[in-house]
C-alpha positions in Angstrom: 0.0 0.0 0.0 2.8 2.4 0.9 4.6 1.7 -2.4 1.3 2.4 -4.3 1.0 5.7 -2.5 4.6 6.6 -3.2 4.2 5.7 -6.8 1.1 7.9 -7.1 2.9 10.8 -5.5 5.8 10.3 -7.8 3.5 10.2 -10.8 1.6 13.2 -9.6 4.9 15.1 -9.2 5.9 14.2 -12.7 2.5 15.3 -14.1 2.9 18.7 -12.3 6.4 19.1 -13.7 5.0 18.3 -17.2 2.2 20.8 -16.8 4.6 23.4 -15.6 6.8 22.8 -18.7 3.8 23.0 -21.0 2.5 26.2 -19.4 6.0 27.7 -19.6 6.3 26.7 -23.2 2.9 28.3 -23.9 4.0 31.5 -22.2 7.2 31.6 -24.2 5.3 30.9 -27.4 2.8 33.6 -26.5 5.5 36.0 -25.7 7.4 35.3 -28.9 4.1 35.6 -30.9 3.2 38.9 -29.2 6.7 40.2 -30.0 6.3 39.1 -33.6 2.9 40.9 -33.7 4.5 44.1 -32.3 7.3 43.9 -34.9 4.8 43.2 -37.6 2.5 46.1 -36.5 5.5 48.4 -36.3 6.8 47.5 -39.7 3.3 47.9 -41.2 2.7 51.3 -39.6 6.2 52.5 -40.7 5.5 51.6 -44.4 1.9 52.8 -44.1 2.9 56.2 -42.7 5.7 56.7 -45.2 3.4 56.0 -48.2 0.7 58.3 -46.8 2.8 61.3 -45.9 6.1 61.4 -47.8 6.0 59.0 -50.8 2.6 60.3 -52.0 4.0 63.8 -52.3 6.8 62.6 -54.6 5.2 59.7 -56.6 1.5 59.1 -55.9 1.4 56.1 -58.2 4.2 54.4 -56.3 2.3 55.1 -53.0 -0.8 53.5 -54.5 1.3 50.4 -55.5 2.6 50.2 -51.9 -0.9 50.4 -50.5 -2.1 47.6 -52.8 0.9 45.5 -51.8 0.1 46.1 -48.1 -3.4 44.9 -48.6 -2.4 41.7 -50.5 0.3 40.6 -48.1 -1.4 41.5 -44.8 -3.2 38.9 -42.7 -4.7 40.9 -39.8 -8.0 42.4 -40.9 -7.1 45.8 -39.3 -4.0 46.0 -41.6 -6.1 45.1 -44.7 -8.6 47.8 -43.7 -5.9 50.4 -43.2 -4.4 49.5 -46.6 -7.7 49.9 -48.3 -8.3 53.3 -46.7 -4.8 54.4 -47.7 -5.6 53.5 -51.3 -8.9 55.4 -51.0 -7.1 58.5 -49.7 -4.5 58.4 -52.5 -7.2 58.1 -55.2 -9.0 61.0 -53.7 -5.7 63.0 -54.0 -5.7 62.1 -57.7 -9.2 63.3 -58.1 -10.6 59.8 -58.9 -13.5 59.8 -56.5 -15.0 56.7 -58.1 -12.1 54.5 -57.0 -11.7 56.4 -53.8 -15.2 55.5 -52.8 -14.9 51.8 -54.0 -11.9 51.3 -51.6 -13.7 53.1 -48.7 -16.8 51.0 -49.0 -14.7 47.8 -49.1 -12.9 48.9 -45.9 -16.2 49.8 -44.3 -17.4 46.2 -44.7 -14.4 45.0 -42.7 -15.0 47.6 -40.0 -18.7 46.6 -39.6 -17.8 42.9 -39.6 -15.1 43.3 -37.0 -17.0 45.9 -34.9 -14.2 48.4 -35.4 -16.2 51.5 -34.4 -13.3 53.8 -34.6 -12.8 52.9 -38.2 -16.5 53.0 -38.9 -16.4 56.6 -37.7 -13.3 57.5 -39.8 -14.8 55.9 -42.9 -18.1 57.7 -42.4 -16.2 61.0 -42.2 -14.2 60.1 -45.3 -17.4 59.3 -47.3 -18.9 62.6 -46.0 -15.9 64.4 -47.6 -16.5 62.7 -50.9 -20.1 63.8 -51.0 -19.0 67.4 -50.0 -16.4 67.4 -52.8 -19.1 66.5 -55.3 -21.5 69.2 -54.0 -24.0 66.7 -52.5 -24.0 68.4 -49.1 -27.2 66.9 -47.7 -26.0 63.3 -48.3 -22.5 64.3 -46.9 -23.9 65.7 -43.7 -25.9 62.5 -43.2 -22.5 60.6 -43.2 -21.1 63.3 -40.9 -23.9 62.7 -38.4 -23.4 58.9 -38.7 -19.7 59.4 -37.8 -20.6 61.4 -34.7 -23.0 58.7 -33.6 -20.6 55.8 -34.2 -17.9 57.8 -32.3 -20.0 57.6 -29.2 -19.6 53.8 -29.3 -15.8 53.9 -29.2 -14.6 52.7 -25.8 -11.0 53.9 -26.1 -11.1 57.5 -24.9 -8.1 58.5 -27.1 -9.6 57.1 -30.3 -12.9 58.8 -29.5 -11.1 62.2 -29.2 -9.2 61.5 -32.4 -12.3 60.9 -34.5 -14.4 63.6 -32.9 -11.5 66.0 -33.8 -11.6 64.7 -37.4 -15.4 65.1 -37.5 -15.1 68.8 -36.4 -12.4 69.3 -39.0 -14.8 68.0 -41.7 -17.6 70.3 -40.2 -15.2 73.2 -40.7 -14.7 72.3 -44.4 -18.5 72.3 -44.8 -18.8 75.7 -43.3 -16.0 77.0 -45.6 -18.0 75.7 -48.6 -21.0 77.5 -47.2 -18.8 80.6 -46.8 -19.6 80.7 -43.1 -16.0 81.4 -42.1 -16.6 82.3 -38.5 -18.5 79.0 -37.9 -15.6 77.2 -39.7 -13.1 78.8 -37.3 -15.1 77.7 -34.3 -15.4 74.1 -35.6 -11.6 74.0 -36.3 -10.9 75.3 -32.8 -13.0 72.4 -31.4 -11.0 70.0 -33.5 -7.8 71.5 -32.1 -9.0 71.0 -28.6 -9.5 67.2 -29.2 -6.2 66.8 -31.0 -4.3 68.5 -28.2 -5.6 65.8 -25.8 -4.1 62.9 -27.8 -1.3 61.2 -25.8 -1.1 57.7 -27.3 1.2 58.8 -30.2 3.3 62.0 -30.4 3.7 61.5 -34.1 0.0 61.3 -34.9 -0.8 64.1 -32.4 1.7 66.4 -34.2 0.4 65.4 -37.6 -3.3 66.1 -36.9 -2.4 69.3 -35.1 -0.4 70.3 -38.3 -3.5 69.6 -40.5 -5.6 71.6 -38.1 -3.2 74.6 -38.0 -3.2 74.7 -41.8 -7.0 74.6 -41.7 -7.2 77.5 -39.2 -4.7 79.4 -41.4 -6.9 78.9 -44.5 -10.0 80.1 -42.6 -8.1 83.2 -41.4 -7.1 84.0 -45.0 -10.8 83.9 -45.9 -11.5 86.2 -42.9 -8.5 88.4 -44.1 -6.8 88.1 -40.7 -3.4 88.0 -42.3 -1.3 88.0 -39.1 -3.2 85.2 -37.5 -3.2 83.3 -40.8 0.6 83.6 -40.9 0.9 82.4 -37.3 -1.2 79.3 -37.9 0.6 78.4 -41.1 4.0 78.7 -39.3 2.6 76.5 -36.5 1.5 74.0 -39.0 5.0 73.8 -40.6 6.6 73.5 -37.2 4.3 70.6 -36.2 4.8 68.8 -39.5 8.6 69.0 -39.3 8.3 67.0 -36.0 6.6 64.2 -38.1 8.7 64.3 -41.3 11.6 66.2 -42.6 10.6 65.5 -46.2 8.1 67.6 -48.2 4.6 66.1 -47.8 1.4 67.1 -49.6 0.4 69.0 -46.5 3.6 71.0 -46.9 2.4 72.1 -50.3 -0.8 73.6 -48.8 1.2 75.2 -46.0 3.7 76.9 -48.4 0.9 78.0 -50.7 -1.0 79.5 -47.7 2.2 81.3 -46.6 2.7 82.5 -50.2 -0.9 83.9 -50.2 -0.5 85.6 -46.9 2.8 87.3 -47.8 1.3 88.3 -51.1 -1.6 90.1 -49.4 1.0 91.7 -47.0 2.9 92.9 -50.1 6.0 91.0 -49.0 6.8 89.8 -52.5 10.1 88.2 -51.7 8.8 85.9 -48.9 5.7 85.2 -51.1 7.8 84.0 -54.0 10.1 81.9 -51.8 7.1 80.0 -50.4 5.4 79.6 -53.7 8.5 78.2 -55.2 8.6 75.5 -52.5 4.9 74.8 -53.0 5.4 74.5 -56.8 8.2 72.0 -56.3 5.8 69.8 -54.3 3.1 70.2 -57.0 5.5 69.1 -59.7 6.0 65.8 -57.9 2.3 65.3 -56.9 -0.9 64.5 -58.7 -3.1 66.1 -56.0 -5.5 68.2 -58.1 -6.8 70.3 -55.2 -3.2 71.3 -54.3 -2.5 72.2 -58.0 -5.6 74.3 -58.2 -4.6 76.3 -55.0 -0.9 76.7 -55.9 -1.4 77.7 -59.6 -4.1 80.2 -58.6 -1.8 81.8 -56.0 1.2 81.9 -58.5 -1.1 83.5 -61.2 -2.1 86.2 -58.7 1.5 86.7 -57.7 2.7 87.3 -61.3 -0.3 89.4 -62.1 0.5 91.7 -59.1 4.2 91.7 -60.4 3.0 92.8 -63.8 4.7 89.7 -65.4 2.0 89.0 -68.1 3.8 86.0 -69.6 4.1 84.1 -66.4 0.7 85.2 -65.3 -0.8 83.7 -68.4 1.1 80.5 -68.0 0.0 79.8 -64.4 -3.5 81.1 -65.0 -3.8 78.5 -67.8 -2.5 75.8 -65.5 -5.0 76.8 -62.8 -7.9 76.7 -65.3 -6.9 73.4 -66.7 -6.5 71.8 -63.2 -9.9 73.3 -62.2 -11.6 71.9 -65.3 -10.0 68.5 -64.9 -11.2 68.4 -61.2 -14.7 69.4 -62.2 -14.8 66.8 -64.9 -13.7 64.0 -62.6 -16.3 65.1 -60.0 -19.1 65.0 -62.6 -18.0 61.6 -63.9 -18.0 60.2 -60.3 -21.5 61.2 -59.4 -23.2 58.4 -61.4 -20.6 55.8 -60.3 -20.9 56.9 -56.7 -24.5 55.5 -56.6 -23.3 52.1 -57.8 -20.4 51.8 -55.3 -22.1 53.1 -52.1 -25.5 51.6 -52.1 -26.7 47.9 -52.1 -28.8 46.6 -55.0 -32.1 47.2 -53.1 -31.2 50.8 -52.5 -29.9 51.8 -55.8 -33.1 52.8 -57.6 -34.4 54.9 -54.7 -31.1 56.5 -54.1 -30.6 57.2 -57.8 -33.9 59.0 -57.8 -32.8 61.1 -54.9 -29.5 61.9 -56.5 -31.2 62.9 -59.8 -33.6 65.2 -57.9 -30.7 66.7 -56.0 -28.7 67.1 -59.2 -31.7 68.6 -61.1 -32.4 71.1 -58.3 -28.7 71.9 -58.1 -28.4 72.4 -61.8 -31.5 74.5 -61.9 -30.1 76.7 -59.1 -26.7 76.9 -60.8 -28.4 78.0 -64.0 -30.5 80.6 -62.2 -27.6 81.9 -60.2 -25.3 81.9 -63.2 -27.8 83.9 -65.2 -28.1 86.5 -62.4 -24.4 86.5 -61.8 -23.7 87.0 -65.5 -26.1 89.9 -65.8 -24.5 91.6 -62.8 -21.1 90.8 -64.1 -21.8 92.2 -67.6 -23.2 95.3 -66.0 -20.0 95.8 -64.0 -17.9 95.0 -67.1 -19.8 97.6 -69.2 -19.0 100.2 -66.5 -15.4 99.2 -66.5 -15.4 99.3 -70.3 -16.7 102.9 -70.2 -14.1 103.8 -67.7 -11.3 102.4 -69.8 -12.5 104.2 -72.9 -12.8 107.5 -70.9 -9.2 107.1 -69.7 -8.0 106.4 -73.2 -9.7 109.5 -74.7 -8.4 111.6 -71.8 -4.8 110.3 -72.4 -5.1 111.1 -76.1 -6.3 114.6 -75.3 -3.5 115.3 -72.9 -1.0 113.9 -75.3 -2.1 116.4 -77.9 -1.6 119.4 -75.6 1.7 121.3 -76.0 2.5 121.6 -72.3 6.0 121.7 -70.9 6.6 118.8 -68.5 7.1 119.5 -64.8 10.2 117.6 -63.7 11.0 119.0 -60.3 8.1 117.6 -58.4 8.9 113.9 -58.9 12.6 114.0 -58.6 14.6 112.9 -55.7 17.5 115.4 -55.2 19.7 112.7 -53.7 19.5 110.6 -56.8 19.9 113.2 -59.4 21.7 111.8 -62.5 21.0 114.5 -65.1 19.9 118.1 -65.3 16.3 119.3 -65.2 16.7 120.6 -68.7 17.8 117.2 -70.0 14.8 115.5 -68.2 12.4 118.0 -69.7 13.9 117.5 -73.2 13.5 113.7 -72.9 10.0 114.0 -71.7 9.2 116.4 -74.6 10.8 114.1 -77.1 8.8 111.1 -75.7 5.6 113.0 -76.2 6.6 113.7 -79.8 7.6 110.0 -80.2 4.1 109.0 -79.0 2.4 111.1 -81.7 4.2 109.1 -84.3 4.0 105.4 -85.2 7.6 104.2 -84.6 6.5 102.2 -81.5 4.7 99.8 -83.9 8.1 98.7 -85.3 8.7 95.1 -84.2 12.4 95.8 -84.0 12.1 98.8 -81.6 14.3 98.4 -78.5 15.6 100.6 -75.7 18.9 101.4 -77.4 17.0 102.2 -80.7 14.6 104.5 -78.9 17.5 106.2 -77.1 19.1 106.8 -80.5 15.8 108.3 -81.9 15.7 110.7 -78.9 19.4 111.5 -79.1 20.1 110.3 -75.5 21.5 107.2 -73.8 19.7 104.2 -72.4 20.5 105.1 -68.8 18.9 108.5 -69.0 15.9 107.1 -70.9 15.3 104.3 -68.5 15.5 106.7 -65.6 12.9 109.1 -67.1 10.5 106.2 -68.0 10.8 104.8 -64.5 10.7 108.1 -62.5 8.0 109.9 -64.5 5.9 107.3 -66.2 6.4 104.5 -63.7 7.1 102.0 -66.5 10.0 100.0 -67.9 10.7 100.1 -71.6 8.6 97.1 -72.6 5.5 98.2 -70.6 5.8 101.7 -72.1 6.0 100.4 -75.7 3.3 97.8 -75.2 0.9 100.3 -73.7 1.4 102.7 -76.6 0.7 99.9 -79.1 -2.6 98.9 -77.3 -3.8 102.6 -77.1 -2.9 103.0 -80.8 -4.9 100.0 -82.0 -7.9 100.9 -79.8 -7.9 104.4 -81.4 -7.8 102.7 -84.8 -10.6 100.3 -83.9 -12.7 103.1 -82.5 -12.3 105.5 -85.4 -11.9 103.2 -88.4 -14.8 100.9 -89.1 -12.8 98.3 -91.1 -10.5 97.6 -88.2 -13.4 96.0 -86.3 -13.6 93.2 -88.9 -9.9 92.4 -88.9 -8.7 89.1 -87.3 -6.6 89.3 -84.1 -3.5 88.4 -86.0 -4.0 91.4 -88.3 -4.6 93.7 -85.4 -1.5 92.3 -83.7 0.6 92.9 -86.8 -0.7 96.4 -87.3 0.4 97.6 -83.8 3.7 95.8 -83.8 3.2 92.5 -82.0 4.9 89.3 -83.3 2.0 87.0 -82.4 -1.7 87.4 -81.7 -1.3 85.4 -78.4 1.2 88.0 -77.1 -1.1 90.8 -78.4 -4.1 89.2 -76.5 -2.2 88.9 -73.3 -0.9 92.5 -73.3 -4.3 93.8 -74.4 -6.0 92.2 -71.4 -3.2 93.4 -69.0 -3.6 97.0 -70.2 -7.5 97.2 -70.6 -8.7 94.4 -68.3 -10.5 92.8 -71.3 -9.6 90.3 -74.0 -9.6 91.8 -77.5 -12.8 89.9 -78.5 -14.7 91.0 -75.4 -13.5 94.6 -76.0 -14.7 94.6 -79.6 -18.1 93.1 -78.5 -18.6 95.9 -76.0 -17.5 98.6 -78.5 -20.0 97.3 -81.1 -22.7 97.1 -78.4 -22.0 100.7 -77.4 -22.1 102.0 -80.9 
């Protein structure tokens, strides 16, 4: 009996040892597995963040390829969901709303299946953005409301704050579209409050704060609060540099915003420096919204700088990007119905969209008609002002008055005698009565020779008394000359632009048109139409 008891005790002891070994092995396996999961998550997040923030700014197609690879090779559902939303975001940047929505809807199915409320909230906000970009504000605000409701289900306090911050950001964008900039500012400030409470990741906290500072800066530009706009954009750049040292798409918006602020503050040097940085990012990116903003600001910069050639170049780029963006949005509206609604909802939803589109188009037509009437009235008034200035200038040019040179001259920068300045001014008036300025070969040295002076004296007089350089002076004379011809000689109204350009000394009708608009504010064809209407 004793031997039997000892045998059982020995057996029991061995069983316990075996169990301890098995438990220890399980713990070790679990620990190794957890470590592998952490490494895998860290690697995924690193690639994901690089593609979203830095690579997308340089080569968006490469970033899309990386997102696709992440989806195909990831096993955890959360990784597959994140990869799908990365693709969705990148296609949005390209202006391809159809594909953007397709990927977002696919990601939403995973979020619903896995009860990932934080991602449900994020995707609802994202789809709200797509509706807003297409002008379907009512549908978009429904998704925004859904995002708020889902956010309340999020148990993790940090995630709840993150998504509430994102929802208030989206609310601010809606208010911007409605031109309610004070409400937009309040919504962005609420978002800022939530983002400042994020503690789980310093990197994400700085990134979202950077996006919000840029948003606040944009609102301040609309409110014409230039100093505050400058502060917010600088804060955005400071926050973003803590996240990445490379140029990201957000950097492009920040530099463009700084360029706009400095332009309004008449700091042309700082404006140009920031716009150059923004353009460098634009050249590497396919983000249409960024192109539209940067090209518009560059066009305004060169227009204010009186650089007609570059103004025309960037204004054309701005218009082309805007037209492409609108085209993609229109193409996406029909496809959007198919990708966002189940089969049973498509017909009903399609009817709603058609009603919305019909009403929207009707309002657009009415508003466009009203706007065009008011715009034409303002343009007619401007046309009469231009014609009045032209006639007044011709009248003054015909008067034989001696120029007054002493009033505009800086005694500390005197480079010639008063008599010499008066002579050059008189000679210029005589030159303006002739037609030599229509000579295509006319140049500063040639004009100096005609006036029996040197280029230094001539440039000084043109700049000091007429506030023009040589090219501006000659081009304005040519435009005034051709306007007088058109106004006084009926046959000139029927000439082609190329003939009119040739008549007044321009080498091409495109250059003629650009200078004509810069001088008068009207294109030649519009000017002729108003002139015929007037007569």
